[in-house]
C-alpha positions in Angstrom: 53.6 93.1 120.8 52.3 96.5 119.4 51.1 96.6 115.8 53.7 99.3 114.9 56.5 97.0 116.0 55.6 94.4 113.5 55.8 97.0 110.7 59.2 98.1 111.9 60.5 94.5 111.9 59.0 94.0 108.4 60.7 97.1 107.1 64.0 96.1 108.8 63.9 92.7 107.0 63.1 94.4 103.7 66.1 96.8 104.2 68.4 93.8 105.0 67.2 92.0 101.8 67.9 95.2 99.7 71.3 95.6 101.3 72.2 92.0 100.6 71.1 92.3 97.0 73.2 95.5 96.5 76.3 93.9 98.1 75.9 90.9 95.8 75.6 93.2 92.8 78.7 95.1 93.8 80.6 91.9 94.4 80.4 91.3 90.6 81.7 94.7 89.8 85.4 95.5 89.5 87.6 98.5 89.7 91.0 99.0 88.2 94.0 100.8 89.6 97.6 101.2 88.4 101.0 102.4 89.6 104.3 103.2 87.9 102.5 105.1 85.2 100.4 102.1 84.2 103.3 99.6 84.4 101.3 97.6 87.1 97.5 97.3 86.9 95.4 95.6 89.6 91.8 94.6 89.2 89.8 94.3 92.4 86.2 93.2 92.9 83.5 94.6 95.2 84.5 92.1 97.9 88.0 93.7 98.0 89.5 90.6 96.4 92.4 90.9 93.9 91.0 89.5 90.7 94.0 90.0 88.4 97.3 91.8 88.1 99.1 92.9 85.0 102.8 93.6 84.9 104.4 95.4 81.9 107.5 93.4 81.1 109.5 96.6 80.9 109.2 97.1 84.7 110.7 93.6 85.4 114.3 94.2 86.3 116.1 91.4 88.1 118.4 93.9 89.6 115.6 95.9 91.2 113.0 93.5 92.4 112.2 95.8 95.3 110.8 98.5 93.0 108.6 95.9 91.3 107.3 94.7 94.7 106.6 98.3 95.8 104.7 99.0 92.5 102.6 95.9 93.0 101.7 96.8 96.6 100.8 100.4 95.5 98.5 99.2 92.7 96.8 96.6 94.8 96.2 99.0 97.7 94.8 101.6 95.4 92.5 99.0 93.9 91.3 97.9 97.3 90.7 101.6 98.2 88.6 102.2 95.1 86.7 99.0 95.7 85.9 100.2 99.2 84.8 103.6 97.9 82.5 101.8 95.4 80.9 99.8 98.2 
C-alpha cells in the first residue's frame, strides 16, 4: 500500500469523526416554527424529531377540528424543514 494512501485513510477517519461530532451537537439543538399566526408552535431537534408542540386554547374549536389538524401539520412540517436547513 502506498504511503500516501495511508494518509488519505487517516484524513478520511478524521473527517468522519468530525462529522459525527457535529451531528451529535446539532442533535441537541432545536428550532421552533409556528403556524396560524403563532397559534401552533412546534419544536424540532436536529434529528428532525418533534420535541414538543404548543396549542393556543383559542384555536381549539370542536366544530373545526380539521383546521386545527392542518395548523399542526403546517407547524411540524416547517419545524422539520428548519431543522434540515440547520443540519
